[in-house]
Structures are given as structure tokens and as C-alpha cells.
N, C-alpha and C positions, 0 to 999 in steps of 0.2 A: 606303129600303133601297138605298143607294148601293153598298154592298159587293157585294150579290148581282148588281148590274148592271154590274159592272166586274171586271177581272182583274189582280190584282197578285201577283207571286210574289217571294219573298225567300229568299236563301241567304247564308251568311257563313262565313268562316274566321277564327280568332283563335288565335295561337300565341305562345309565350314566346320563340321564336328560340333563341339560345344562352344565354339567361339562365335562372335557376331559377324565377322568377315571371313571370307575365303580368299586367301592370298596365293593359292595355287592357280595354275592356268595350263590348259591343254588346248592345242589346235593342230590341224593338219591340212595338207593340200595334196590332191591326187591329180597330176597332170598326165598328158598323153604318154610320155616316155619316162617320167620320174614321179616320185612321191616323197613327201617329207612329213614326219610327225615330230612334234616338239612338246615336251612337258616340263614345267618349271615350278619351283617351290620358292615363293618370296620369303626372304629371311629378315627383312626389315619391318618396321611398323610405321612407315610414313602414312599419314592420314589423308593425303591428297592424291598420291600416285601409287600405282601397283607395279612393282618392279618385275614380277613374273610376267604379267601381261605385256609390259613394254618389251621385254627381251624376246618373248615368243613372236610378237607381232613383227619386230625388226627382222628376225631370222626368216620368217615366212615371206616377208616382202622381198628380201634379198634373193631367196631361193626361187620364188615365183618369177622374178625378173630374169634370173640367169640360173636355171636348174643345172645341177652338177653333182657328180660323184667324186670330184677331185678333193682329196684330203686337204690340199693347200687352200682351195677356194672355200671349203666349209669352215676352215679355221679363220679365214678372213671374215666370213659372215658372222661367226660367233664373236669375233673381236669387235666388229662394228656394234653389236648389241652391248658388249661389255663397256666399250668407250661411251656409249650413249648413257648407260647407267652412271658411269663416273661423272659425266658432264652434268646430269640432272641431280647429282647429290649435293644440293645446296642447303637444304634444311637438315636432312640426316643422310647417312651413307646408304644408298640403295644397294641391296644385295639379293642375289637370287642363285639358287642351285638349279641346274638344267641339264637335260639330255636330249639329243636330237638324233633321229634316224633318217637317213636318206637312202633311197633305193631306186634302181632302174627296173624293178620288178623281177630281177634275176639275182642280183647281189645286194648287199646292204653295207653301209658304213655308218658308224655311230660316233658322236662327239659328246663328251660329258665334262662338266665342271661342277663338283660338289658331291652330293650323296642322293640325288635322284637316280633310280636304278632301272636297268633293263634286264629282264629274265628271258632267255631264249629257250623255249621248250621244243623238243622234237621226239616224236614217238612216245609221248607220255612221260618223258624224262627231262630233267634239266640239262640242256646241252652246255650252256654257258651263262654267265651273268657279268654285268659290269662291276668294276671295282670302285668303291668310294674313294674320293680324294680327301681323306680325313686323317686325323692323328691316330684314330683307332685302327684304320686300315694299315697304316705304316707300322704300327706296333704288331699287328698280326703278321704282316709280311716278314718282319724281322724276328718273329718267334717269341715276342714278349708276352703276347696273349694268344689264346686259341682262336682259330677262325670262327668257331661256333659261338664265341662270346661277342663278336663284332656288333651284332644287331642290337644288343642291350647295353653295351659298354658306355660308361658315363661320358667318354670323350667322342662319341659317335657324331656329335654335331660340331665338333671342333674342326672346321673345314680348312684345308690347306689351299684349296682353289674354289673360287666362285665368281660369278659375274659381278662386276662393280668393285672388286677388291682393290685396295690402294697399291699393293705391291705387284711384282711381276706376275702376269697372268699366263698360265701354261695349261690349257685344257688338254684332255686326253682324246686322241683320235685313233679309232681302231683301223685295222686293215680291212680289206674287202672280205665279206663273209658270204658264201654261197647260200642261197635260200632254197629250200626243198618243199615240195607239196606237203601240206599238213603242219608246217612250222607254225608255232604260236609265239608272238612277241608280246611281252607284258611290260608296260612302263608304269612305274609307281613312285609316288613321293614318300618321304619318310613316315608320314602319318599312316600309310597303309602297311609298308613292309616291316615297320616296328611291331605291328600288332598281328600280322599274318605271316606265319613262318613258311618256308619253302615246302615242307610236307603238306601243309594246309593248302598251299597254292596247287600242288599236284593233285590233291583230292578234289579240289574245286574244278580243275581242268578236266578230270576224268568224268565229272558229272555234266560239264557244259559242252554243247555241240556248236555253239556260236559265241562270238565275243560279248554280246549283250548279256547272255546267261552267265558267262564267266565273271564279268565285273559285278553283276548283281550278287552272285554267290560270294565273291570275295568281300563285298560290303557286308553281307549277312554275317560272315565269319568275324569280321572286325567288330561289328556292333554286338555280337553275341558275347563278347568278352566283358561287356557292361562296365567299361572303365569310367571312373569319375570325370576324368578329363580326356576328351577325344580331340586331338589336333586336326587341322585341315588335312584332308586326305583326297588323293586323286589316283585313279587306276585307269589305264587305257590298254585295251587288248586289240591286237591285230592278228587276224587269222589269215594265213597264206594258204588258201584253198588250192591255188594253182600258181606256180611261179612261171615266168616267161622263159621258154626254152630257146636258147640261141643256137644258130647253126654251128656245127663243128668245123673248126678251121684245120687247114693242112698242118699236120703235126711236124713235118720236117721244117717247114717255114717257121713254125713256132719255136722249135729247138734252136734253129739258127739265130733267130731274133734274140732269144734268151742269152745265147753265148756272146753275141755282139754286145748286148746290153751289160753283161757282167764284166767285160774288159775294163771299162773306166772305174767300175766299183772296186775291182781287185787292185787297180793302181792306187785308188784313193785309200783303200784299207792299208796298203803298204806304207804310204806316206803317213797315215794316221799312227800306225804302230811306231814309226821312227820318232815322230814328235812326242808320242806318249811316253816312250822310254826316257826321253829327256826330261819330261815333267814329273816323273815318279818321285825324284829326290825333292823337288819343290813341294809336292803334295805331302810328302812325309814330314817335311819341316813345318808346313802349315798345320798338319794334324797335331804335331808336338806343341806348337805354339798355342793352338786352341785349348789343349788339355792344361797347359801351364797357366794360361790366363784364367781358365775356369777355376783352377785350384786357388789362384790368387784372389779371385772374386769371392770365393767361399770363405777364405781366411779373413779377408777384409770385412765381409758381412758379419762373420762371427765376432769380430772385434768391434763391431758397430762403426766401422770407418766406411760409411756408405758411399761417399763421393768416390773413394778409391775403388770400391767394389763396382760401382757403376761403370767406371772406365775399364776395368778388367773384363767385366761381362760383355761390354761393347766390343772389345777386341776378340773375345772368344766367339761371339756371335758372328762377327765379320769373317773370321776364319772358317766357321761352319758353312757360311754362304759360299765361300770359295771352294770348299770341299763338296758342296751340294749335299751336305749331311742334314737331312730334314729333321731327324729326331733330335740331334744336338742343337740345331738351330731353334727349334721350338722350346727346348729346355732352357737354353741360355737367354732366349728372348723373354721368357717368363721371369727369370731372375733379374734380368736387366730392367724390366718394367717395374718390378717390386722395388729395386734399388732407386730407380728414377722417382717413384712415388715418394719414397722416404726423403730423398734429397730435395725434391720439390716442397715437401711439407716443412723441412728444415728452413728453406728459404722463406716460406710464408710466415713461419714463426719469427724469423729474424726481422721481417718487415712489419710484424705486429698484427698480422692477419691470423689470429689464433683459431678462429672458427674454421677457416679453410685448411689450416694446418691439421687440425683434428680430423677433418673429413679425409684428407689425403692419407694420414696415418691409418685410419680405419680401412681404407681401400687396400693399403699395403698389407695390413694384417690379414684381410680376407684372401688376397691373392697368395699370401705366403702360408696358407693353412697346411699344405702338404710339402712345404720346402723347409727342410730341417735347419738350414744354415741361418735362417732369420728367427730371432728369438721372440716369440709372441709375448712373453712377459715384459720384455723391454719395450715393445711397441705399445703394450697396455699402459706402461708408465708414461710414455710420451703422450698417449691419448688423454690419460687422466690429467696430466700437467696442462695440456692445452685447454681442456674443458674447465679446469680450475681458473686458468687465466681468463677464459671467456666470461666465467661467472664474476670474477673480480672486476673485470671491465664493465660488466652490466651494473654492478653495484656503484662503481665510480660514476657511470653516466647518470644513475638515479640521484646520487649525491650532488652531482653538478647541477642538475635541474633544481634541486632543493636550494642550493646556494644561489642560483640565479634568481629564485623567487624570494631571496633573503630569509629563507627558513634555515638559518645557520645552525641551530641546535640539532635539527633533524639531520642536516647534512653532515655535521661532525660525528654523530652516532654511526652513520653509514660509512663515512671515511675510516673511522676507527676499526669497524668490522672488516672492511676491505683491506686495510693495512695489515691487520693480524693474519688474514688469510694469505696475503702476498708473502709475508714472512714464512708462514708454514709451508707454502708451496714453492719456496726458493725462487721468488720472482723479484730479484733485486731492482730491475728497471721499473717495474710497477710499484714496488714499495717506495722507491724514491719519489716517483711522481705523486703518489698518494700522500706522502708526507708533506710535500710542498703544498698540495691542495688543502690538506688538513690545517697546516699552519696559516694559510691564507684565510680559510674559513674562520678559524679561531680569532685571527686579527680583525676580520670584518665584524665578527660578533662582538668583540670587545669595543670596537668603534661604535657599533650600533647601541650597545649598552651605555657607553659614554654619552652619546647624543641624547639617549632617552633620559639619563640623569641630568644632563645639562638643561633639557627642556623642562623637566620638573623643577629644577632650581630656578630657572628663569620665570616660570609660572608663580613660584612662591615669592620671588623677588617682586614681581609685578603686583602680586596680592598685597605684599607689605607696603608698596608705594601707594596703593589705593587706600589702605588703612591710614597711612600717614597723612594723605591729603584730606581724609575725613576726620583728622584729629584723634583717631583711635590709636594712640601711640603705643599702648601696651600690646595690642594685637599686631601692630606693625612690627614691633621688636621681635615678637614670636615668629612671624612669617620670615623676617630677615634671618633669624637664627636658624630656622629650618632650611632656608635657601643656602646659607653659609655651610651647613652640614653636607649638603649635596655637592656644592662646589669643592669642598674639602675632599670628598670621595674621588673626584675626577681630577684632582691636582690642579685646579684653576686658582692659583694663589692670588692673582690680581683681583678675581671676583671675591675670594675669601676676605681680602683686605677691604674691598669696597663694601661688603656686607657689614664688616666691623664698624666702618664709619657710619653706615646707615643706622646700625643698632645704637651707636653712641648718640646720634641725633635724636632718635626716638626716646632714648632714656633721658636726654637733656630736656625734652619736652615734658616727660613725665615728672622729672625732678629738677625744676629750673633753679639756677643759682641766684640767691637774693643778694642785691648789692649791699655794701656795708652801711651806708647812710640810712637806708630803709630799715635795716636791721636794728640800728641804734634808736631810731624813732619809735620802733615798736617795743623797745625794752621798758620795764616798770620804773627804772631809775633814770631813764633818759628823757629826752623830749623837752617840752616847754614847762614842765612842772617846777615847783620851787626848789631851790638849791638846798642841799644839806647844810645845816648850820652846826658850827662847833661851839660847845658850851664854853663860856668864859672861865 
């Protein structure tokens, strides 16, 4: 009955800040012999499910069914929650940062993945705190940045571990930590610890006599900063007024047990040292290969040979994974991703999907902002070229629609503009395609004009026929002459000759040929009059 003989008090605050939804989640359970507190920060933006709540619920269900302080069992429980988030990542990848505390009211063990934090206070001082699993923390551990700058560094949310991640999941599990009367455990998400510093936490702790007062004070400190944007924030305080006291065991038996337990460990360490000495050379070779491939990748990227750079960065990244070198893995993964974006954009451009290519080039440029080996001006040229190609294709589509509507004059104007732009943009494939379309439109326009002239000529010919039938031969001849002119313009020689014949017939009607006999009869000296006489 450990709970009855101990005193633990809990209070928490959890708010959405300036956002519409609160994606943080905190819950806990206190059983007779053990207790568990879990706080999570949802990192995704799925509109239907809340990853933080899912993870916390899963962990507490597992713990309630089988309470434990076993580090192995607690790791199993957190992996169950991790795999559940992976399984439910159908629309978007579900991600959450989380920390768990398990206690038997005497000791505690905590498990974390991400950048949700535990601060352990004792005697009004900070005894210890959890370490983030982020790129910023790695940089601080390796001396690249100062420890004091971790809370505000731009890479503090670049997490190396979190529930739901697609790669290898490796949560941190602490050793057992003895609890003492008066200990205070503070759990907080990034929304709180980013705004409230450790000195401010200590000041708040000095003023607070119970957990409810502490979390209220911390919230007041956060809101007093009057930030324009306040993210989701959660703080949970656990006051250990009284830890359960276990009976002291026989020290001699304990020492004997420790010695016996150490024997297999000593043997295992000896075997490990033997095998490690054999692997040193291999690790050195791998490190050398990693650096060489990284240099090759940088050289290829500077030469704009991005496919070769992609391959080299892939080899360098694989070597860093073998070496378990997290910093270099992150560095080479970033360069690999940039090269992959550019190579993918090149493929889109090759397939004619210029809009997608431009989008990929823009992503590559954004990712490469702080990576010197990738030339931003060269990427700008590629982006401009793709956007020009997109504009040219839009013009071609517009011209195609005009051509389909037989608006060939408008289509030709747009095709000419698009072709000129294609030549200026060094777009040979597009220029050739546009030239073909332009020639086709011009041909169809010529055909259309020919048909129109033919129609006019036929109408004039028919008009001449009507005049001819009405014995208006002069007007018929004029109509035939006009029709002949149009037929001449469109090279219809057979119709030109036909009009010539019709004109001739009309003129014959206008100027009929008089037979010779009739002509003699109508003469003054001819006909039936008296014959001329010759004087004798």
C-alpha cells in the first residue's frame, strides 16, 4: 500500500495560446503501488485526430493494465504508442513529442522522445533536467553552440526522435532516480519552456507552496511576456510531499548479490573490447569513405552535376549511419534532399511538366539557403526558365483554343508571340512545336480565305446566270467578269475559262452577228430595187 504511505500532489494547466486548437495533452494515473504521468506535444496538423492524446491514452492503458518500473517494459509501451501513430498516418504523418514518468513512490524512471521536458527541483534548486532529442541539443553536446542558447536556437524544433517518425525510433530511458521528500517534478511542452526560463521557474517555485499555485504562476509569467503569437502550452507540477520509505536490506547480502551480478558483465565487457578492437579499422575506413564521398558530392554540386552529387551524398549519408554520427547524418541528409529535389525537377522538366519542375526548383533553393555548394543564382535561372516555359505553354493553349474556333488570325498572333518567347528562352522543343502549329494555322487560314473567295465568286456567277436568264446581258457580263476575277485570285483556272465562255455568250446576245443575206437586203443598193443602167 505504497500510495497510502506517501504523499504526491499533481496540478496542471494546458491552453491553446493564440491558436484555435490545443494539440498538447496531459494525463496521469495513481495506482496503489505505482503511478504514471505522461505529457505530449502534438507536432502534426491533422484535422481529424490528435496524435498527442492518442499516444498518452495508449501509454496509460498499457501501464494501467501492467504497472511497471522496468525500463524494458516502459520502452515496449512507448513503442506500442509509436507504432499506433505510424499505422494511423494515412492522411498525414502523425507526430508527437512526449515524456513519461513512472514511479513506485520511492524511485522514478522517465522516458522521452522529442523536446517535451522534465525539470527536477530539490531544495529550491534545479537538480537535473531532461535533454532534448534535437539537432540543437546535439550541437550543444558537441560544443558547436553554448548550452544557454539551446532554448532559443532556430533548430530547437528539428527533432531527431519523436513518436510516429518513419525512421528508427530510439527513445531515451533514464536510470532509476531516488525521490526525496520535498522534490518537485515539472513537466512542460515547448510552448512553456521557450517562454519561461529556469531562473523564472525557480522564482515561481519559491513563491508556490502547492502544484496548483506553481502552474498558475508559470502561466502568469508566460502571458506577461505579451507575445504576439503564443503556441499551445502545458505545464504539470508534481509535488513529492512524502516519498515511500522502503525497509533497509541486509548490506552483506546486497554486496554479494552485486558481485555475482557483475561477473557476467565483466565477461561481456572483455568480449566487447576484443571485438571492438577488430572493428576500429573498419570504422576508420568508413569515416574516410564518408568524408571522401561528401567532398565528391560538394564538387559535383558546385559543377551542377546534380545526379552525381545525389549519389555521392547518399553514400556519405549511409556511411554516417554506420558510424552513428548524427551531426554528419543530418548534414548529408540535407544536401541529399536538395540534390534529390533538383534531380526530380530535371525529370519533370524532361517530361514537359514545367510547373512541377519550377515548384521543385523553388523548394531546392529554399532548402539550400545556408548550403554554400548549391548556387542560388543558377537555381534562379532554372526557375525563371521553367516559369517562361509555363507561360509559353499557356499562350500555346490559348492559341489552340482560338484555332479550334477557326479564329485563325487571333491564333496566329498568339503563336507568333509564343514562338518569339520560345526562341528568347532557348526552348527549342517548344519553338519547333509552335512553328508547326503556326504553319498549320496559316494554312487553314489560307484555305478559309480561299473558300470565302470561292463562295463570293460562285455568288457572282449565280447572279450573272439570273441576269442572263432575264435577258439583262450587259449586267450578266459584268457579274461574270467579277466572278472571273475572284476565281483568278484563287487559281481556279477551269472556272476562269468557264466565266470567259459565259461572258462571250452574254456579249453575243448584246451584239448579235447579222447574217450576210439580211445585210444585203438592208443595203441602199441592194434588194428588189431597179438595177443600175449603163448609158449607151
